[in-house]
KELUMKOL-624810 format. One record per residue: residue in three letters; x, y, z of N, C-alpha, C in turn. Coordinates in steps of 0.1 Angstrom, whole numbers, padded with zeros to 4 digits, always signed. Example, Ala and Ser with C-alpha at 12.3 -4.5 7.8 and 13.67 -1.06 7.14 Angstrom:
# KELUMKOL-624810
ALA+0132-0057+0078+0123-0045+0078+0132-0033+0078 SER+0128-0022+0071+0137-0011+0071+0129+0000+0079 
# end
This chain:
# KELUMKOL-624810
MET-0277+0001+0496-0262-0010+0503-0252-0006+0497 THR-0243-0007+0504-0227-0005+0500-0220-0016+0496 ARG-0211-0021+0488-0201-0026+0489-0190-0022+0494 LYS-0183-0036+0499-0169-0032+0503-0161-0033+0490 VAL-0151-0024+0488-0142-0027+0478-0128-0028+0478 PHE-0124-0039+0477-0112-0045+0482-0098-0040+0472 HIS-0089-0032+0481-0077-0030+0474-0062-0033+0476 ASN-0055-0037+0467-0044-0045+0468-0030-0036+0471 TYR-0025-0032+0480-0015-0027+0485-0001-0032+0483 ASP-0003-0044+0478+0012-0053+0480+0017-0048+0463 PRO+0026-0043+0462+0032-0044+0444+0036-0057+0441 ALA+0039-0066+0453+0042-0080+0445+0032-0086+0439 LEU+0019-0083+0441+0005-0092+0437+0000-0080+0427 ARG+0003-0087+0413-0006-0079+0402-0017-0087+0395 THR-0027-0082+0393-0037-0089+0388-0036-0089+0374 GLN-0026-0081+0367-0023-0083+0352-0009-0089+0351 GLU-0003-0099+0358+0006-0102+0356+0006-0114+0345 LYS-0002-0121+0341+0000-0130+0329-0001-0117+0316 ALA-0008-0113+0316-0012-0099+0305+0005-0095+0305 VAL+0013-0087+0311+0021-0081+0310+0037-0091+0309 GLU+0033-0106+0312+0044-0111+0308+0040-0118+0294 TYR+0028-0117+0289+0026-0121+0278+0032-0110+0265 ALA+0027-0099+0270+0036-0087+0263+0051-0086+0263 ARG+0055-0092+0274+0070-0093+0274+0077-0102+0265 ALA+0069-0113+0264+0071-0124+0258+0073-0117+0239 LEU+0060-0114+0237+0062-0110+0223+0072-0098+0218 ASN+0076-0089+0230+0084-0078+0225+0100-0085+0227 ALA+0100-0099+0231+0116-0102+0232+0117-0111+0217 ALA+0106-0119+0213+0102-0124+0202+0104-0116+0191 LYS+0102-0104+0187+0101-0089+0179+0105-0080+0185 PRO+0118-0079+0191+0122-0067+0196+0125-0055+0189 PHE+0118-0044+0196+0116-0030+0188+0128-0023+0189 ILE+0133-0022+0178+0147-0015+0176+0149+0000+0177 GLY+0138+0009+0173+0140+0024+0175+0127+0031+0166 ALA+0126+0041+0172+0119+0051+0164+0124+0062+0161 MET+0118+0068+0151+0120+0079+0144+0113+0089+0145 ASP+0115+0101+0152+0102+0109+0156+0105+0120+0147 GLY+0092+0132+0146+0096+0144+0134+0084+0148+0131 HIS+0081+0137+0125+0064+0139+0122+0054+0147+0135 VAL+0046+0153+0128+0033+0161+0137+0022+0152+0134 ASP+0020+0147+0125+0008+0141+0123+0013+0130+0119 ALA-0002+0123+0116+0001+0104+0111+0010+0103+0100 VAL+0018+0092+0100+0023+0087+0089+0015+0081+0078 SER+0017+0084+0066+0006+0079+0057+0012+0069+0046 CYS+0024+0069+0042+0033+0064+0033+0046+0067+0033 MET+0050+0056+0031+0064+0056+0029+0073+0049+0013 ALA+0083+0053+0011+0091+0047-0002+0108+0047+0004 LYS+0112+0034-0005+0126+0033+0000+0135+0037-0014 SER+0150+0044-0008+0155+0045-0019+0161+0036-0027 PRO+0162+0034-0039+0171+0024-0046+0185+0023-0046 ASN+0194+0033-0041+0204+0037-0039+0212+0034-0030 CYS+0206+0037-0020+0211+0036-0006+0201+0027+0004 LEU+0209+0019+0011+0202+0009+0021+0194+0018+0033 LYS+0201+0025+0038+0195+0035+0049+0189+0045+0050 ALA+0183+0047+0033+0175+0062+0033+0162+0055+0030 ILE+0156+0060+0039+0137+0061+0030+0132+0072+0033 PHE+0119+0076+0029+0112+0085+0028+0098+0081+0032 SER+0094+0091+0041+0080+0091+0042+0070+0106+0043 GLY+0059+0102+0043+0049+0115+0040+0035+0112+0052 SER+0032+0122+0054+0026+0122+0065+0011+0131+0064 MET+0002+0128+0069-0012+0134+0066-0010+0152+0066 ASP-0003+0157+0074-0003+0173+0070+0008+0178+0060 GLY+0009+0170+0049+0014+0173+0038+0029+0174+0038 ASP+0038+0165+0054+0053+0167+0053+0056+0158+0048 ILE+0070+0159+0041+0079+0148+0034+0094+0148+0040 ARG+0095+0135+0045+0107+0135+0050+0123+0123+0045 LEU+0133+0133+0044+0142+0116+0040+0149+0115+0054 TRP+0153+0104+0056+0154+0096+0072+0166+0086+0065 ASP+0178+0093+0079+0186+0082+0079+0184+0071+0089 ILE+0185+0055+0081+0177+0046+0093+0190+0042+0104 ALA+0205+0045+0099+0215+0044+0109+0217+0055+0120 SER+0214+0066+0118+0210+0074+0130+0200+0078+0136 ARG+0188+0073+0125+0175+0075+0132+0174+0092+0132 LYS+0175+0100+0120+0176+0114+0119+0171+0116+0106 THR+0163+0128+0110+0158+0136+0094+0171+0140+0085 VAL+0171+0137+0075+0182+0140+0065+0177+0154+0060 CYS+0165+0152+0053+0160+0166+0045+0145+0164+0047 HIS+0142+0177+0047+0128+0179+0050+0121+0187+0036 PHE+0111+0181+0028+0105+0189+0019+0092+0196+0022 PRO+0090+0202+0014+0080+0214+0017+0066+0207+0017 GLY+0065+0198+0009+0051+0188+0004+0042+0191+0003 HIS+0030+0191+0005+0019+0193+0001+0007+0200+0011 GLN-0001+0202+0002-0013+0210+0010-0024+0205+0021 GLY-0019+0194+0016-0031+0182+0023-0022+0169+0027 ALA-0028+0157+0027-0026+0148+0032-0017+0142+0024 VAL-0002+0139+0021+0005+0128+0014+0000+0117+0011 ARG-0004+0111+0000-0010+0095-0001+0000+0084-0004 SER+0010+0088-0014+0020+0080-0018+0032+0085-0024 LEU+0045+0079-0026+0056+0084-0025+0060+0069-0036 ALA+0070+0075-0042+0079+0068-0052+0090+0073-0059 THR+0099+0065-0060+0115+0073-0065+0115+0067-0079 SER+0121+0076-0084+0130+0069-0098+0136+0061-0099 PRO+0142+0051-0106+0153+0037-0110+0166+0043-0105 ASP+0169+0055-0106+0183+0061-0104+0181+0070-0089 GLY+0172+0068-0083+0173+0072-0073+0171+0093-0072 ASP+0174+0096-0082+0173+0112-0080+0164+0119-0081 LEU+0150+0115-0080+0138+0121-0084+0131+0112-0073 LEU+0123+0120-0066+0107+0116-0056+0097+0119-0065 VAL+0089+0112-0066+0073+0116-0068+0064+0114-0057 SER+0057+0122-0056+0048+0127-0042+0037+0129-0048 CYS+0025+0123-0041+0008+0130-0048-0001+0126-0032 GLY-0008+0135-0036-0017+0140-0024-0031+0143-0026 VAL-0039+0145-0019-0054+0149-0017-0057+0164-0022 ASP-0044+0173-0024-0046+0185-0027-0044+0186-0044 CYS-0048+0172-0053-0049+0171-0066-0037+0175-0074 THR-0025+0172-0068-0011+0177-0073-0002+0164-0072 VAL+0007+0163-0085+0019+0157-0079+0030+0161-0083 ARG+0038+0161-0076+0051+0169-0070+0062+0160-0075 LEU+0071+0165-0083+0087+0160-0089+0097+0165-0076 TRP+0105+0158-0072+0113+0164-0061+0130+0160-0062 LYS+0140+0168-0064+0153+0168-0067+0160+0164-0054 VAL+0163+0148-0053+0169+0144-0042+0188+0142-0047 PRO+0194+0152-0037+0211+0149-0041+0211+0136-0029 MET+0210+0124-0034+0214+0116-0024+0223+0111-0015 LEU+0234+0114-0025+0250+0113-0019+0251+0121-0012 LYS+0251+0135-0012+0254+0145-0004+0247+0142+0011 MET+0234+0140+0011+0224+0139+0024+0231+0129+0029 VAL+0228+0119+0023+0231+0107+0032+0243+0106+0036 ASP+0256+0107+0031+0271+0109+0035+0272+0120+0050 SER+0261+0129+0051+0263+0137+0058+0260+0135+0073 ASN+0269+0135+0082+0261+0133+0097+0251+0142+0099 ASP+0253+0154+0098+0245+0166+0105+0230+0168+0093 ALA+0220+0168+0103+0208+0173+0095+0210+0184+0086 ILE+0202+0184+0075+0200+0193+0065+0187+0200+0065 GLY+0189+0211+0063+0173+0217+0064+0164+0215+0052 ASP+0154+0224+0052+0144+0223+0038+0152+0222+0026 ALA+0144+0211+0019+0150+0213+0007+0144+0223-0004 SER+0148+0222-0015+0140+0235-0023+0130+0233-0032 GLN+0123+0242-0036+0108+0238-0040+0112+0224-0052 PRO+0098+0219-0055+0095+0205-0062+0100+0212-0079 SER+0107+0207-0085+0109+0207-0098+0099+0210-0105 ALA+0088+0198-0106+0074+0200-0116+0064+0200-0106 ILE+0054+0206-0110+0039+0199-0103+0029+0198-0114 TYR+0023+0189-0110+0009+0187-0122+0001+0189-0114 THR-0006+0195-0119-0023+0195-0112-0034+0189-0120 TRP-0043+0183-0111-0054+0176-0123-0068+0176-0113 LYS-0077+0171-0119-0088+0175-0113-0100+0162-0104 HIS-0090+0155-0099-0091+0145-0086-0082+0145-0078 ALA-0084+0143-0069-0076+0134-0057-0070+0124-0060 PHE-0055+0120-0057-0048+0110-0062-0042+0102-0048 TRP-0045+0092-0052-0042+0079-0039-0032+0070-0040 GLY-0028+0072-0051-0013+0062-0056-0008+0066-0067 VAL+0007+0063-0066+0016+0067-0077+0025+0057-0074 ASP+0030+0056-0089+0044+0045-0092+0052+0051-0103 HIS+0069+0050-0102+0074+0053-0114+0081+0041-0121 GLN+0079+0042-0136+0084+0032-0144+0097+0028-0138 TRP+0103+0015-0141+0112+0011-0138+0124+0016-0147 ASP+0121+0019-0160+0129+0020-0171+0125+0028-0181 GLY+0126+0045-0174+0119+0056-0184+0115+0066-0178 ASN+0107+0076-0186+0103+0091-0179+0091+0090-0177 LEU+0080+0078-0174+0068+0075-0173+0062+0074-0158 PHE+0055+0078-0152+0047+0073-0142+0034+0075-0141 SER+0029+0068-0132+0012+0062-0131+0011+0066-0115 THR-0005+0076-0118-0014+0077-0106-0024+0070-0106 VAL-0030+0070-0096-0045+0065-0095-0052+0069-0084 GLY-0067+0071-0085-0076+0076-0080-0089+0073-0083 ALA-0095+0086-0088-0109+0083-0097-0106+0072-0109 GLN-0096+0074-0117-0093+0070-0128-0078+0064-0125 VAL-0069+0058-0136-0056+0051-0136-0051+0063-0147 ASP-0038+0069-0147-0035+0082-0156-0019+0079-0160 ILE-0017+0075-0170-0002+0075-0173+0004+0088-0179 TRP+0015+0094-0167+0022+0108-0170+0035+0106-0176 ASP+0039+0115-0182+0050+0119-0191+0059+0129-0180 GLN+0071+0130-0178+0079+0142-0170+0079+0154-0177 ASN+0078+0148-0190+0080+0163-0198+0064+0167-0205 ARG+0054+0162-0200+0044+0166-0206+0035+0175-0191 SER+0024+0180-0192+0018+0187-0180+0001+0178-0178 GLU+0002+0170-0191-0014+0163-0187-0011+0152-0189 PRO-0019+0141-0183-0016+0124-0189-0016+0123-0201 ILE-0005+0112-0204-0008+0108-0217-0018+0102-0220 ASN-0021+0092-0213-0030+0080-0214-0040+0078-0200 SER-0054+0075-0201-0060+0075-0190-0069+0061-0195 PHE-0071+0053-0180-0082+0043-0184-0091+0043-0167 GLU-0099+0039-0172-0114+0039-0160-0123+0030-0163 TRP-0127+0023-0150-0138+0014-0152-0144+0017-0137 GLY-0158+0012-0138-0167+0015-0129-0166+0028-0123 LYS-0174+0029-0109-0173+0044-0101-0166+0042-0088 ASP-0155+0031-0086-0148+0025-0072-0136+0033-0073 THR-0129+0040-0064-0116+0047-0063-0108+0033-0063 VAL-0096+0036-0069-0085+0029-0073-0075+0032-0059 LEU-0068+0027-0055-0062+0031-0042-0046+0028-0042 SER-0042+0019-0055-0026+0017-0056-0025+0015-0068 VAL-0013+0014-0072-0007+0011-0085+0009+0008-0084 ARG+0014-0005-0088+0026-0004-0093+0030-0010-0105 PHE+0037-0007-0108+0047-0010-0122+0052-0023-0120 ASN+0053-0031-0131+0060-0047-0131+0074-0047-0137 PRO+0083-0048-0128+0101-0046-0129+0103-0054-0137 GLY+0095-0064-0145+0101-0075-0153+0094-0068-0166 GLU+0080-0068-0168+0076-0063-0178+0073-0048-0177 LEU+0080-0041-0186+0083-0024-0183+0067-0017-0182 ASP+0060-0023-0193+0051-0015-0199+0037-0021-0192 VAL+0036-0030-0180+0026-0035-0174+0029-0030-0162 LEU+0014-0025-0155+0012-0020-0143-0001-0030-0137 ILE-0003-0028-0125-0011-0033-0118-0019-0028-0105 THR-0033-0025-0104-0039-0014-0095-0044-0026-0088 SER-0051-0020-0078-0058-0025-0065-0068-0017-0058 ALA-0078-0019-0049-0085-0016-0044-0082-0021-0028 ARG-0071-0024-0026-0065-0031-0011-0059-0018-0011 MET-0055-0020+0003-0044-0008+0013-0036-0005+0002 ASP-0025-0015+0003-0015-0015-0005-0011-0026-0016 ILE-0001-0024-0021+0005-0037-0034+0014-0032-0039 ASP+0025-0043-0043+0038-0044-0044+0041-0056-0051 TYR+0051-0052-0063+0056-0064-0070+0066-0072-0063 SER+0071-0081-0065+0083-0089-0063+0094-0086-0076 PRO+0110-0085-0069+0119-0078-0079+0120-0088-0090 THR+0113-0098-0091+0113-0107-0104+0101-0106-0114 GLY+0093-0097-0108+0076-0095-0116+0067-0103-0118 ARG+0072-0117-0111+0062-0128-0112+0055-0127-0102 GLU+0055-0123-0089+0047-0123-0079+0043-0108-0075 PHE+0025-0107-0069+0029-0096-0062+0021-0098-0048 VAL+0022-0088-0039+0019-0090-0026+0007-0082-0023 THR-0003-0079-0013-0012-0074-0013-0016-0067+0001 GLY-0019-0059+0008-0026-0055+0025-0037-0052+0022 SER-0047-0059+0032-0061-0054+0029-0066-0052+0048 TYR-0077-0046+0044-0085-0044+0053-0087-0057+0060 ASP-0086-0069+0060-0090-0081+0066-0079-0086+0076 ARG-0068-0076+0075-0055-0078+0085-0045-0088+0080 THR-0048-0093+0068-0040-0099+0062-0027-0096+0049 VAL-0019-0102+0048-0010-0099+0036-0012-0113+0030 ARG-0015-0110+0017-0013-0122+0009-0003-0120-0006 ILE+0003-0133-0012+0010-0133-0020+0001-0139-0031 PHE+0006-0133-0043-0001-0137-0058+0005-0143-0066 GLN+0003-0149-0076+0011-0154-0091+0005-0144-0097 TYR+0012-0135-0108+0011-0127-0114-0003-0130-0124 ASN-0002-0143-0128-0010-0146-0137-0021-0155-0131 GLY-0023-0155-0113-0032-0166-0110-0041-0157-0103 ASP-0053-0167-0102-0067-0158-0095-0065-0161-0081 HIS-0058-0170-0071-0063-0169-0059-0045-0170-0054 SER-0047-0168-0040-0031-0163-0033-0025-0174-0028 ARG-0012-0174-0033-0002-0183-0028-0001-0190-0014 GLU+0000-0176-0006+0002-0177+0007-0006-0166+0014 ILE-0012-0169+0027-0015-0158+0035-0011-0153+0048 TYR-0006-0143+0051+0000-0142+0064-0010-0135+0076 HIS-0010-0139+0086-0019-0127+0095-0010-0132+0110 THR-0019-0122+0119-0009-0123+0132-0010-0134+0139 LYS-0019-0142+0135-0024-0155+0144-0013-0166+0137 ARG-0010-0163+0122+0001-0174+0118+0013-0169+0121 MET+0019-0158+0122+0029-0156+0129+0036-0159+0145 GLN+0024-0160+0154+0023-0163+0161+0021-0182+0165 ARG+0023-0187+0154+0022-0203+0152+0009-0207+0158 HIS-0003-0202+0161-0015-0203+0162-0021-0213+0148 ARG-0026-0224+0156-0027-0235+0144-0042-0231+0137 HIS-0055-0225+0140-0064-0223+0135-0065-0207+0131 LEU-0071-0211+0118-0075-0194+0109-0083-0184+0120 PRO-0081-0173+0120-0085-0164+0126-0100-0164+0123 MET-0113-0165+0130-0124-0163+0125-0129-0154+0112 PRO-0125-0140+0112-0131-0133+0103-0125-0139+0090 ILE-0117-0144+0087-0108-0150+0072-0116-0163+0072 TYR-0118-0171+0083-0129-0183+0080-0140-0178+0076 LYS-0145-0171+0080-0156-0168+0077-0162-0160+0064 ALA-0150-0153+0059-0148-0146+0047-0148-0156+0036 SER-0141-0167+0036-0138-0178+0028-0151-0184+0026 ASN-0159-0190+0037-0166-0194+0038-0183-0188+0031 LEU-0181-0174+0033-0195-0165+0024-0190-0166+0013 ARG-0177-0164+0003-0173-0164-0008-0175-0176-0014 ARG-0176-0186-0008-0178-0198-0014-0193-0201-0016 THR-0202-0197-0010-0216-0193-0005-0217-0186-0018 MET-0217-0175-0020-0217-0167-0027-0218-0172-0045 ILE-0206-0178-0046-0205-0188-0059-0213-0196-0066 GLU-0212-0200-0053-0222-0217-0056-0236-0214-0059 ALA-0239-0201-0050-0254-0194-0054-0251-0188-0068 GLU-0241-0180-0072-0242-0177-0085-0241-0185-0100 ASN-0238-0197-0096-0237-0205-0104-0248-0211-0108 ARG-0257-0220-0094-0273-0222-0096-0281-0210-0105 LYS-0275-0198-0106-0288-0189-0112-0283-0188-0122 GLU-0270-0191-0127-0265-0190-0144-0272-0203-0150 GLU-0273-0215-0143-0276-0229-0145-0291-0226-0147 LYS-0300-0220-0141-0316-0217-0138-0313-0209-0150 ARG-0308-0197-0157-0310-0189-0167-0307-0198-0180 ARG-0297-0204-0182-0297-0209-0192-0308-0227-0197 ALA-0315-0226-0186-0324-0238-0186-0338-0232-0194 GLN-0339-0218-0189-0350-0212-0192-0348-0203-0205 CYS-0336-0204-0212-0332-0202-0226-0334-0207-0240 ALA-0334-0202-0251-0331-0209-0259-0319-0218-0260 PRO-0318-0228-0267-0305-0236-0270-0295-0227-0276 GLY-0278-0224-0270-0268-0218-0275-0270-0199-0275 SER-0284-0197-0268-0287-0179-0265-0272-0175-0255 MET-0273-0181-0247-0261-0176-0236-0250-0187-0236 SER-0239-0180-0237-0227-0183-0237-0222-0185-0225 VAL-0213-0201-0223-0206-0202-0206-0193-0193-0206 GLN-0195-0191-0193-0183-0179-0194-0176-0186-0179 PRO-0160-0185-0180-0153-0191-0167-0156-0180-0160 PHE-0154-0185-0146-0156-0176-0135-0148-0161-0135 ARG-0137-0163-0139-0126-0152-0141-0132-0141-0150 LYS-0139-0148-0163-0141-0140-0176-0149-0133-0170 ARG-0163-0136-0158-0174-0127-0155-0166-0114-0146 ARG-0157-0114-0141-0151-0104-0132-0146-0089-0139 LEU-0147-0095-0155-0137-0086-0163-0149-0072-0168 ILE-0151-0063-0164-0157-0051-0168-0154-0051-0181 LYS-0142-0045-0184-0141-0041-0202-0124-0044-0204 GLU-0122-0047-0214-0111-0050-0218-0103-0039-0227 VAL-0093-0032-0222-0088-0018-0234-0078-0024-0240 GLU-0079-0020-0252-0066-0024-0259-0057-0010-0260 
# end
């Protein structure tokens, strides 16, 4: 048995009219300013210049690194980059150095003649070779430069502290078997850094708060010494929806259930042990794997 298929030949009648108008309303609320084309593969990381507001760096999955002029939306400088994907970019406090790391197990330092490049209206060709290349035994996932000094930090299988004048890390920290994805130095306390297994992390200019982005499609703001997020941002909240998204609501309930089950388990263990043989630890202390002095 064949069914008759109805076709709409009138262009004034649109079956997706509501969806189209909804997309137009969102675009009107968040207007698209422009796009900067040049990368062949997907962009994997970005970094801003501390000296120039209209200059940003970007790295892609094919190892390409570019310096952009946001005002003209043009590539100002093209760096040779890495043999694999560029995972993270960072700039020195004076803006003269760019630090890049990738899956090719190398960290590279690049000289950035910022004033000459950003003030020029014409695009400049490829930059020179990196001023320094540091090779290590594992791939890197994140890098950050100290706010005042010659130190920079990399993360991957472990956390390494590097000096620009040394070919090997001057200090390393390792705990667990999981890969660390991001690292940031505290701008207020110069010798303090924070690492995370989230997608990305960064400090506020005061160093009292930091922000993280995660796979759960949320952006969270934490106090530097707190254990809970102060604010949670997601697309539903930006669009002024009243209710929490279902994944976030379920995740909070699941975490609460797991904590209650763990507390009950600890109480039963203490009840079966000799008095004083098990010390009571706060919940935050239980999550500490090891303290390194």
